[in-house]
Backbone bond lengths (Angstrom), bond angles and torsions (degrees), N, CA, C in turn:
res aa  C-N    CA-C-N  psi(-1)  N-CA   C-N-CA  omega(-1)  CA-C   N-CA-C  phi
1 G - - - 1.489 - - 1.511 118.61 -
2 G 1.277 114.05 146.17 1.532 119.02 178.49 1.420 111.69 -87.65
3 L 1.344 116.73 177.53 1.510 123.34 176.40 1.450 106.79 -92.83
4 A 1.305 119.02 135.68 1.470 126.10 176.61 1.507 103.30 -92.55
5 L 1.321 115.18 123.94 1.539 122.17 178.50 1.502 106.27 -91.21
6 A 1.339 115.76 116.37 1.536 117.42 172.84 1.511 105.13 -83.95
7 K 1.294 113.51 140.61 1.508 122.23 168.24 1.442 110.14 -65.52
8 V 1.272 114.48 116.58 1.475 122.40 -178.45 1.510 106.67 -86.45
9 T 1.324 115.45 121.03 1.527 122.74 173.47 1.466 105.68 -102.96
10 P 1.317 115.21 131.87 1.451 124.06 -174.53 1.630 105.20 -63.58
11 K 1.348 114.61 139.10 1.544 122.77 -179.93 1.446 112.28 -76.06
12 V 1.497 110.59 -27.61 1.404 114.22 177.84 1.528 103.64 -126.14
13 K 1.460 116.63 139.68 1.422 115.07 177.34 1.601 105.48 -159.99
14 I 1.292 110.03 162.30 1.502 120.58 175.07 1.421 105.17 -89.84
15 V 1.408 110.94 136.43 1.555 120.51 164.89 1.448 114.43 -118.53
16 I 1.212 118.68 127.55 1.492 121.80 178.84 1.513 109.38 -119.93
17 E 1.332 115.87 124.43 1.553 119.60 178.70 1.541 110.41 -117.73
18 I 1.205 115.11 139.05 1.404 127.11 173.89 1.475 118.90 -112.07
19 E 1.148 120.93 125.43 1.550 126.02 -173.97 1.477 110.08 -129.59
20 P 1.358 117.88 130.72 1.447 131.12 -19.81 1.485 111.66 -57.65
21 P 1.386 121.89 152.28 1.424 122.02 179.35 1.539 111.46 -66.31
22 Q 1.328 118.05 -36.91 1.463 120.52 177.69 1.564 108.16 -104.59
23 V 1.285 112.65 93.08 1.482 117.10 -175.62 1.446 111.60 -96.32
24 K 1.330 114.30 148.66 1.473 121.54 -176.36 1.512 106.85 -119.04
25 K 1.296 114.93 151.51 1.431 123.44 -174.84 1.624 109.69 -54.22
26 G 1.206 118.28 131.53 1.455 122.88 172.45 1.704 108.21 94.40
27 E 1.346 110.93 -14.08 1.538 113.23 177.14 1.491 114.63 -75.37
28 E 1.302 120.79 150.98 1.347 123.52 171.48 1.647 111.39 -68.98
29 V 1.159 118.96 139.88 1.505 122.70 178.35 1.509 110.37 -134.19
30 T 1.328 118.09 141.61 1.397 125.72 174.01 1.507 111.85 -112.34
31 V 1.266 119.77 131.21 1.459 130.19 177.90 1.518 108.23 -115.98
32 R 1.307 115.62 116.89 1.525 120.55 173.15 1.457 113.49 -112.15
33 Y 1.229 113.67 141.44 1.507 123.97 -171.13 1.579 105.97 -120.76
34 Y 1.359 115.24 120.24 1.363 111.81 -176.42 1.546 107.64 -126.54
35 L 1.345 117.79 160.86 1.437 123.65 164.15 1.471 108.33 -112.08
36 E 1.375 119.22 116.31 1.382 121.84 176.13 1.456 116.68 -93.10
37 N 1.310 118.17 124.73 1.535 118.90 -176.41 1.518 108.39 -116.04
38 Q 1.265 114.24 112.54 1.512 124.29 174.01 1.466 115.14 -100.16
39 T 1.459 115.99 20.03 1.417 118.29 -179.83 1.488 110.88 -98.72
40 A 1.274 122.80 177.33 1.456 125.88 -175.48 1.532 109.26 -86.35
41 G 1.239 115.98 -13.51 1.617 117.05 -175.94 1.536 110.73 -121.14
42 P 1.326 114.17 155.69 1.540 118.50 176.92 1.533 111.46 -62.21
43 L 1.336 116.96 151.49 1.473 124.07 173.93 1.506 106.42 -116.17
44 H 1.357 112.74 131.38 1.480 120.78 170.80 1.491 117.85 -99.95
45 V 1.346 113.82 126.92 1.500 119.94 -177.63 1.512 109.73 -87.00
46 S 1.328 118.15 127.92 1.362 114.98 178.12 1.581 110.35 -109.91
47 D 1.216 115.46 -19.91 1.547 121.31 171.65 1.465 115.68 -152.81
48 A 1.311 115.98 153.45 1.496 119.44 -178.72 1.534 105.55 -148.35
49 L 1.428 107.76 140.50 1.552 110.89 176.24 1.554 101.13 -135.29
50 V 1.344 110.94 146.34 1.462 121.65 164.63 1.431 111.80 -113.02
51 L 1.316 120.99 133.08 1.448 124.45 -179.45 1.542 107.89 -131.72
52 T 1.289 119.97 129.69 1.407 123.01 -176.57 1.495 108.40 -127.39
53 V 1.449 118.89 136.57 1.317 125.05 -178.97 1.534 108.58 -122.77
54 V 1.327 120.69 128.16 1.479 124.67 178.77 1.434 110.61 -114.15
55 G 1.222 119.81 125.60 1.457 122.77 -179.52 1.407 113.70 57.44
56 Q 1.342 119.27 -132.75 1.398 127.17 -179.29 1.553 106.21 -102.08
57 G 1.279 117.48 13.84 1.466 126.66 -168.31 1.521 108.17 -79.49
58 A 1.352 111.76 -172.22 1.449 120.89 177.58 1.513 111.99 -74.80
59 T 1.329 116.39 163.91 1.405 121.36 167.58 1.472 115.19 -83.56
60 T 1.246 116.92 137.53 1.549 123.23 -178.89 1.439 111.11 -122.01
61 G 1.352 116.94 159.81 1.487 123.09 -175.43 1.413 115.36 102.95
62 G 1.353 115.03 -164.32 1.407 118.08 -176.52 1.477 108.36 162.67
63 K 1.410 115.38 -158.18 1.429 120.82 171.45 1.560 118.40 -48.95
64 I 1.371 112.27 128.90 1.525 112.14 169.97 1.519 111.17 -119.85
65 E 1.345 110.86 165.44 1.420 116.93 179.42 1.649 107.36 -96.41
66 P 1.301 125.98 95.83 1.358 123.10 -167.21 1.616 106.31 -62.88
67 K 1.431 109.53 150.68 1.494 116.30 -179.71 1.586 110.02 -68.10
68 T 1.228 117.03 -26.61 1.473 121.32 170.40 1.518 111.94 -137.85
69 K 1.394 112.54 153.14 1.512 113.28 176.11 1.534 112.24 -112.29
70 L 1.296 112.28 18.50 1.489 120.38 -174.46 1.519 108.27 -135.59
71 A 1.451 109.15 120.08 1.534 117.16 173.32 1.530 104.59 -101.59
72 E 1.251 119.65 113.53 1.532 125.78 177.14 1.445 107.53 -64.41
73 P 1.467 116.17 152.10 1.364 119.58 173.12 1.387 115.06 -54.74
74 R 1.383 122.98 142.54 1.484 125.36 178.58 1.465 113.67 50.12
75 G 1.342 119.07 43.69 1.500 125.27 -174.41 1.406 112.29 -141.80
76 K 1.344 116.19 171.62 1.505 119.47 175.00 1.469 102.35 -127.28
77 A 1.408 110.58 125.42 1.493 123.90 175.27 1.372 115.56 -98.21
78 L 1.309 120.92 121.94 1.476 130.15 -179.24 1.584 105.62 -76.39
79 L 1.256 121.44 111.17 1.436 126.89 -174.88 1.544 108.43 -96.47
80 L 1.368 116.99 -36.60 1.426 121.58 -175.34 1.451 113.72 -152.18
81 E 1.327 121.76 134.79 1.420 121.77 170.86 1.647 108.91 -128.78
82 S 1.283 111.47 122.64 1.495 108.78 177.59 1.593 107.79 -124.07
83 R 1.208 110.00 145.62 1.395 123.50 -170.60 1.617 108.67 -124.94
84 D 1.254 119.30 119.12 1.493 119.30 -171.28 1.522 106.15 -155.61
85 A 1.377 109.88 158.93 1.538 115.41 171.24 1.561 105.74 -78.83
86 W 1.396 113.47 137.40 1.478 120.99 177.57 1.521 105.39 -81.45
87 L 1.338 112.79 120.27 1.565 121.69 -173.45 1.575 111.52 -107.53
88 L 1.316 114.67 1.89 1.413 112.12 -171.56 1.489 116.10 -95.26
89 D 1.313 116.16 148.76 1.365 120.11 -176.85 1.552 111.50 -73.14
90 P 1.322 124.20 147.18 1.401 123.59 175.44 1.659 109.83 -52.49
91 G 1.315 114.79 139.78 1.441 115.53 179.63 1.553 111.06 92.86
92 T 1.316 121.98 -7.42 1.390 125.10 175.79 1.567 114.02 -74.55
93 D 1.212 121.19 127.14 1.458 122.64 178.39 1.584 105.51 -76.05
94 W 1.319 110.43 142.61 1.534 119.82 -173.81 1.447 106.44 -147.27
95 K 1.440 118.81 129.79 1.465 120.37 173.78 1.453 108.84 -142.22
96 T 1.277 118.59 135.91 1.474 126.89 175.23 1.512 108.90 -118.30
97 T 1.288 116.92 140.11 1.348 118.85 178.09 1.667 110.04 -134.43
98 L 1.225 116.05 135.15 1.400 125.55 171.21 1.533 114.03 -102.94
99 K 1.280 114.52 123.19 1.525 118.67 -178.73 1.506 103.92 -118.17
100 V 1.336 119.17 125.69 1.413 127.74 -175.16 1.508 111.16 -119.22
101 V 1.228 120.77 127.86 1.503 123.52 172.48 1.428 108.46 -107.62
102 L 1.421 114.12 120.92 1.504 115.40 176.47 1.465 111.83 -84.66
103 A 1.425 116.55 167.80 1.342 119.53 -174.56 1.481 116.68 -62.05
104 D 1.437 119.15 -19.01 1.432 125.14 177.06 1.549 111.93 -86.61
105 G 1.299 114.43 -8.26 1.453 120.41 175.48 1.496 115.93 99.25
106 T 1.433 111.93 4.29 1.505 117.97 173.24 1.575 107.84 -69.00
107 V 1.232 113.38 137.91 1.403 122.11 -179.48 1.674 109.52 -112.16
108 I 1.391 114.27 124.03 1.404 119.23 178.32 1.482 112.61 -123.13
109 T 1.342 116.70 126.81 1.482 114.45 177.76 1.491 111.02 -125.36
110 G 1.248 119.68 155.49 1.479 123.65 176.02 1.545 109.92 -154.60
111 S 1.280 113.89 152.07 1.491 113.39 -173.40 1.568 107.38 -134.88
112 L 1.366 111.48 157.11 1.490 116.49 170.95 1.479 101.58 -125.52
113 Q 1.402 114.53 134.57 1.449 121.52 -177.11 1.514 106.72 -121.08
114 A 1.347 116.44 144.16 1.431 125.34 178.64 1.564 111.25 -121.89
115 R 1.158 121.95 113.56 1.505 117.39 176.90 1.580 99.75 -124.89
116 R 1.378 110.98 124.10 1.439 113.82 -175.07 1.556 110.08 -104.05
């Protein structure tokens, strides 16, 4: 018999949601950045950064003050919510990344990309 390889899902991951999912230029858009914790213990956030790249342009953003520094076991912690008018033309590449450093030094990153 062979070895069955189970698909490993990360116990800790970044979840980024954008609302509305199909945004038009000039509309208000909300982006929520979560730390999802599927472990049995709480996670403590020591640092968080949000970096956003538009088109071929420069990266903007930097260190943020997270709304919470604690991700409860088997829960989703909202670290940042940003609401803004979407000013990009259709077809513009857009990517936002949340990088979280936990108290034990573990680094978790996750991105959301929009290509129109």
